[in-house]
C-alpha positions in Angstrom: 144.0 121.3 88.4 140.8 119.2 88.0 138.6 122.1 89.2 140.3 124.4 86.7 139.7 121.9 83.9 136.0 121.4 85.0 135.6 125.2 84.8 137.1 125.3 81.3 134.7 122.6 80.2 131.7 124.5 81.5 132.9 127.8 80.0 133.3 126.1 76.6 129.6 125.1 76.7 130.2 121.4 76.4 127.1 119.2 76.8 126.2 115.7 75.8 126.3 115.6 72.0 123.3 113.4 71.8 120.3 112.6 74.0 119.2 115.3 76.4 122.4 117.3 76.5 123.5 116.9 80.1 126.2 119.5 80.9 129.5 117.6 80.7 131.3 119.6 83.4 128.9 118.2 86.0 129.2 114.6 84.7 133.0 114.8 85.0 133.1 116.4 88.4 133.2 113.0 90.0 135.7 110.3 91.1 135.3 107.0 89.3 137.6 104.1 88.4 136.7 103.7 84.7 135.7 106.0 81.9 133.9 104.3 78.9 133.7 106.1 75.6 130.4 105.4 73.8 131.3 104.7 70.1 128.5 102.2 69.5 126.3 104.6 67.5 123.6 101.9 67.4 120.9 103.9 65.7 120.6 102.9 62.0 121.8 105.3 59.3 123.8 107.6 61.6 127.5 107.9 60.9 129.0 110.7 63.0 130.8 108.9 65.8 132.3 106.1 63.6 133.7 108.8 61.3 135.1 110.9 64.1 136.8 107.8 65.7 138.6 107.2 62.4 139.4 110.9 61.6 140.2 112.0 65.1 141.6 108.8 66.7 144.7 110.4 68.1 143.0 113.4 69.5 140.2 111.2 71.0 142.7 109.2 72.9 144.5 112.3 74.1 141.2 113.8 75.3 140.3 110.6 77.1 143.7 110.6 78.8 142.9 114.1 80.2 139.4 112.9 81.3 141.0 110.0 83.2 143.2 112.6 85.0 140.2 114.8 85.9 138.1 111.9 87.2 140.9 109.9 88.8 140.0 106.9 86.7 142.6 104.1 86.4 141.6 103.0 83.0 139.7 104.1 79.9 137.7 101.9 77.5 136.6 102.9 74.0 133.7 100.7 73.1 132.8 100.5 69.4 131.3 98.0 67.0 133.7 95.6 65.4 132.2 96.4 62.0 133.6 100.0 62.1 136.8 98.7 60.6 138.4 102.0 59.7 137.8 103.4 63.2 139.1 100.2 64.8 142.3 100.3 62.8 142.9 103.9 63.6 142.2 103.5 67.3 144.3 100.4 67.7 147.3 102.5 66.6 146.3 105.4 68.9 145.9 103.4 72.1 148.9 101.1 71.5 151.3 103.0 73.8 149.0 104.2 76.5 148.8 101.1 78.6 145.6 102.4 80.4 143.2 102.8 77.4 141.8 99.7 75.7 139.3 98.9 73.0 136.1 96.9 73.5 134.8 95.6 70.2 131.0 95.1 70.2 128.6 93.0 68.1 126.2 94.7 65.8 123.1 94.8 67.9 120.6 97.3 69.1 120.7 99.2 71.5 124.4 98.8 72.1 124.6 102.6 72.5 122.3 102.7 75.6 124.8 103.8 78.3 123.7 101.1 80.7 123.9 98.4 78.1 127.3 99.7 76.9 128.7 99.7 80.4 127.7 96.1 81.0 129.2 95.1 77.6 132.5 96.9 78.4 132.9 96.1 82.1 130.3 93.6 83.2 128.9 96.1 85.7 125.1 96.6 86.0 123.8 100.1 86.9 121.2 100.0 89.7 117.6 100.5 88.8 116.9 104.2 88.2 120.6 104.9 88.6 123.4 106.3 86.5 126.8 104.8 85.5 128.3 106.9 88.3 126.5 104.6 90.7 128.6 101.7 89.3 131.8 103.6 89.5 131.9 104.8 85.9 131.5 107.7 83.5 130.1 107.0 80.0 130.9 109.7 77.5 129.9 110.1 73.8 132.7 110.3 71.1 131.8 113.8 69.9 131.3 115.0 73.5 134.8 113.8 74.3 136.3 115.6 71.3 134.5 118.8 72.5 136.0 118.2 75.9 139.5 118.0 74.4 138.9 121.3 72.5 137.6 122.9 75.6 140.8 122.1 77.5 142.6 123.9 74.7 140.3 127.0 75.1 138.0 126.3 72.1 134.3 126.6 72.8 131.5 124.5 71.2 130.4 126.3 68.0 129.9 123.4 65.6 128.1 120.2 65.3 128.5 117.0 63.1 125.2 116.0 61.6 124.4 113.0 59.3 121.8 113.8 56.6 120.5 110.4 55.3 117.5 108.7 53.8 115.8 109.8 50.6 118.4 112.4 49.6 120.6 112.3 46.5 123.8 112.7 48.5 123.8 111.2 52.0 126.4 113.1 53.8 127.8 114.1 57.2 128.3 117.8 57.6 130.2 119.8 60.2 128.0 122.9 60.6 127.8 126.0 62.8 125.3 125.6 65.6 122.0 127.3 64.7 122.1 126.3 61.0 118.6 125.5 59.8 117.4 122.0 58.8 116.3 123.6 55.6 119.8 124.6 54.6 121.2 121.2 55.4 118.6 119.5 53.3 119.3 121.9 50.4 123.0 120.9 50.5 122.1 117.1 50.5 119.2 117.2 48.0 117.3 116.9 45.9 114.7 115.2 48.0 111.1 113.9 47.3 108.4 116.5 46.6 106.5 115.3 49.6 108.6 114.1 52.5 109.0 114.0 56.3 112.2 114.5 58.3 113.1 112.5 61.4 115.6 114.3 63.7 117.8 111.8 65.5 117.8 108.1 64.7 114.9 106.2 63.3 114.2 104.5 66.6 114.3 107.3 69.1 114.1 110.4 66.8 111.1 112.7 66.4 109.4 114.3 63.4 110.6 117.8 62.4 107.6 120.0 62.1 109.4 123.1 61.0 112.3 123.1 58.5 113.6 126.4 60.0 114.3 124.5 63.2 118.0 125.1 64.1 120.8 122.5 64.7 121.6 122.3 68.4 124.3 120.8 70.4 122.4 117.5 70.6 121.4 117.2 66.9 122.9 114.0 65.6 121.1 113.2 62.3 118.4 114.2 59.9 116.6 111.3 58.0 114.5 112.3 55.0 111.7 109.8 54.1 108.9 109.8 51.6 105.7 111.1 53.2 104.1 107.7 52.8 106.9 105.7 54.5 105.8 103.7 57.5 108.3 105.2 60.0 107.0 108.8 60.1 103.4 107.5 60.0 104.1 105.4 63.1 105.7 108.4 64.9 102.7 110.7 64.1 100.0 108.4 65.5 97.9 110.5 68.0 98.3 109.7 71.7 94.6 109.0 72.0 94.8 106.3 69.3 97.9 104.8 70.9 96.1 104.5 74.2 92.9 103.0 72.8 94.9 100.4 70.9 96.9 99.5 74.0 93.7 99.0 76.0 92.0 96.9 73.3 94.7 94.9 71.4 97.4 93.8 73.8 97.3 90.1 74.2 99.9 89.8 77.0 102.3 87.7 74.9 105.2 89.4 76.8 107.5 89.6 73.7 108.0 93.3 74.5 109.5 92.3 77.9 111.6 89.5 76.5 113.6 91.9 74.3 113.6 94.9 76.6 117.3 95.8 77.2 116.7 97.0 80.8 114.8 93.8 81.7 117.6 91.8 80.2 120.1 93.5 82.6 118.0 92.3 85.5 115.9 95.4 86.1 112.2 95.0 87.0 111.1 96.5 83.8 108.3 94.4 82.3 106.5 96.4 79.6 103.7 93.9 79.1 102.7 94.4 82.7 102.5 98.1 82.2 100.3 97.5 79.1 98.1 95.2 81.2 97.7 97.9 83.9 96.7 100.4 81.2 94.3 98.0 79.6 92.6 97.2 83.0 92.3 100.9 83.9 93.8 100.5 87.3 93.1 103.6 89.4 95.9 105.7 90.8 99.6 105.9 90.0 100.7 102.7 91.8 101.7 99.1 91.1 102.8 98.2 87.6 102.4 101.7 86.2 105.5 102.8 88.1 107.7 100.4 86.0 107.5 103.1 83.4 110.3 104.9 85.3 112.7 102.2 84.3 112.1 102.5 80.5 115.0 103.9 78.5 112.7 104.8 75.5 114.8 102.8 73.0 111.7 101.6 71.1 112.8 98.0 70.8 109.5 96.8 72.3 107.5 98.7 69.7 109.5 98.0 66.5 110.9 94.6 67.2 108.9 93.1 70.0 105.2 93.7 69.4 103.6 91.8 66.6 100.5 93.9 67.0 102.2 97.2 66.2 101.6 98.6 69.7 103.8 101.2 71.4 104.8 100.3 74.9 107.6 102.8 74.8 105.3 105.7 74.1 102.9 104.4 76.8 105.8 104.5 79.3 106.9 108.0 78.2 103.4 109.4 78.8 103.1 107.5 82.1 106.4 108.9 83.4 105.1 112.4 82.7 101.8 111.8 84.5 103.6 110.1 87.5 106.0 112.9 87.9 103.3 115.5 87.6 101.4 113.7 90.3 104.5 113.8 92.6 105.2 110.1 92.3 108.9 109.1 92.6 110.6 106.0 91.1 110.2 103.2 93.7 112.7 100.9 92.0 116.2 101.0 93.4 117.5 97.4 93.3 121.0 96.6 92.3 120.9 93.5 90.1 123.9 91.3 90.4 123.5 89.5 87.1 121.8 89.8 83.8 119.1 87.5 82.5 120.7 84.1 81.6 119.8 84.0 77.9 120.4 87.8 77.3 122.9 87.0 74.6 120.3 85.2 72.6 117.9 88.1 72.8 120.0 90.9 71.3 118.5 92.6 68.3 120.6 92.3 65.1 120.8 95.8 63.5 120.6 94.3 60.0 117.2 92.8 60.9 116.1 96.0 62.6 116.9 98.0 59.5 114.7 95.6 57.4 111.9 95.8 60.0 112.1 99.6 59.7 112.0 99.4 55.9 115.2 101.3 55.6 117.4 98.9 53.6 117.5 101.2 50.6 118.8 104.0 52.7 121.4 102.1 54.7 124.4 103.5 52.7 127.5 105.5 53.4 127.2 109.1 54.3 130.8 110.4 53.9 132.1 113.3 55.9 132.1 116.4 53.8 135.3 118.4 53.6 133.6 121.5 52.4 133.0 124.3 54.9 129.4 125.0 55.7 128.4 128.7 55.9 124.8 129.3 56.7 123.0 132.5 56.0 122.1 132.9 59.6 122.4 131.1 62.9 119.5 130.7 65.3 121.1 129.8 68.7 118.7 128.4 71.3 119.5 129.4 74.9 118.4 126.0 76.3 120.3 123.4 74.3 121.0 121.4 77.5 119.5 120.0 80.6 119.2 122.6 83.3 118.8 126.4 83.4 118.8 128.3 80.0 121.7 130.7 79.4 121.0 134.4 79.7 121.7 136.8 76.8 124.6 139.2 77.2 124.3 140.8 73.8 121.6 143.0 72.2 120.1 143.5 68.8 122.6 145.3 66.5 125.7 144.0 68.2 128.5 142.6 66.0 129.8 139.3 67.3 132.6 136.9 66.3 132.6 133.2 66.2 133.4 131.8 69.7 132.3 134.9 71.6 129.9 134.3 74.5 126.5 135.6 73.6 124.6 134.1 76.5 126.1 133.2 79.9 125.3 130.5 82.4 123.4 131.9 85.5 125.7 131.6 88.5 124.9 128.7 90.9 122.8 126.8 88.4 123.2 123.7 86.2 123.9 125.5 83.0 126.5 126.4 80.3 127.1 129.4 78.1 126.1 129.7 74.4 128.7 131.0 72.0 128.4 132.7 68.6 128.8 130.1 65.9 129.5 132.6 63.0 130.8 136.1 62.6 127.9 138.5 62.1 125.4 140.9 63.5 122.7 140.1 66.1 119.3 140.6 64.5 117.1 139.5 67.4 117.3 138.5 71.0 114.6 136.8 73.1 114.4 134.7 76.2 114.4 131.7 73.9 117.0 132.4 71.2 119.5 134.7 69.7 119.7 135.1 65.9 122.9 136.1 64.1 122.9 137.1 60.5 126.0 136.1 58.6 128.6 138.8 58.2 128.9 138.2 54.5 125.3 139.2 54.0 125.4 142.6 55.7 128.8 143.4 54.3 127.6 143.0 50.7 
């Protein structure tokens, strides 16, 4: 039965609803003793998961029960922040009779949603360096991903996405939209917006600047944050790499504050960003020594926004170093299994309220209620690679009429991949090795 359920999850196109989009069927094809649901949603301004835990509490618990059966886990833990009062109330009712599913209420700190941090908070287990929760006998799954798993087991594919639109918009809101909807159409629904603005896709800490408003919503899109063009956050994210590198070489004073608040260092991993910065500054030849610590960076950005008084970017340095190391054939040499976290870890957690102020986002930290109105885009641009692994292969051609939920690109056999489904009823207007574009049926019927 587990294999059949795994096949259903793959066929439905379920991938991680945030981050890199790892195919969920592969993650759940494992035997563990605990499944932890990640409801921390630690990035400021995002609201999707807390709203879904309130609105879909019963279905979330039912879906988790099925995942426990698939993985053979003896217990499930839903970890969420205590401040999400509506979600906490709904979930307490939903888990009451299960006996094997419990809540773990978290403090409001960043990055509580990092899966290794979350696993430690929920179970006390520390993931080995360079490892995954699976190596600690656990699966960590996002709230929206788990709901998609529940739908998949009922035969419903992934065709929609919940997206928070926040920041400098008149109506901060969370939409449920068909995959492939453009950023432009979402902003139009939440506007008006400033004449000159930038859009950050994802959270303010780990998100990136949207350079094209026709960019489509994918299975991993979580939020869109609109900011005035002169706001410090997009300015920081758009600093050129050459400038970042020069500043790292000339300004870092080795105060080690970046290391002292690094969440992976605090779990006992040998991740010391200040030593990476020192190696960069000294221009050590070759991809050895302290450079390789970059492999242990989770790219949360805490070192840059909260740790460094000089405005440097150790996280970006680490990201670039990882690319260069991998291109050079260097593998992660760090594989220790820490047995305990740093003794004063609790004192070094980053309060989200202070983080919001540091990001200059206080004015935008307001509710973004879930919209009840159906969202019907003019067209859907469906990328064939919305996940880690091999892109899906088109099985439709230009001119075909398709219906919502129909497979339009299938997973190549024997690869890490999932299908892509039509997210609207309509006609295929273009097919390439990158995307399939469907025009809404209402447009070509009128």
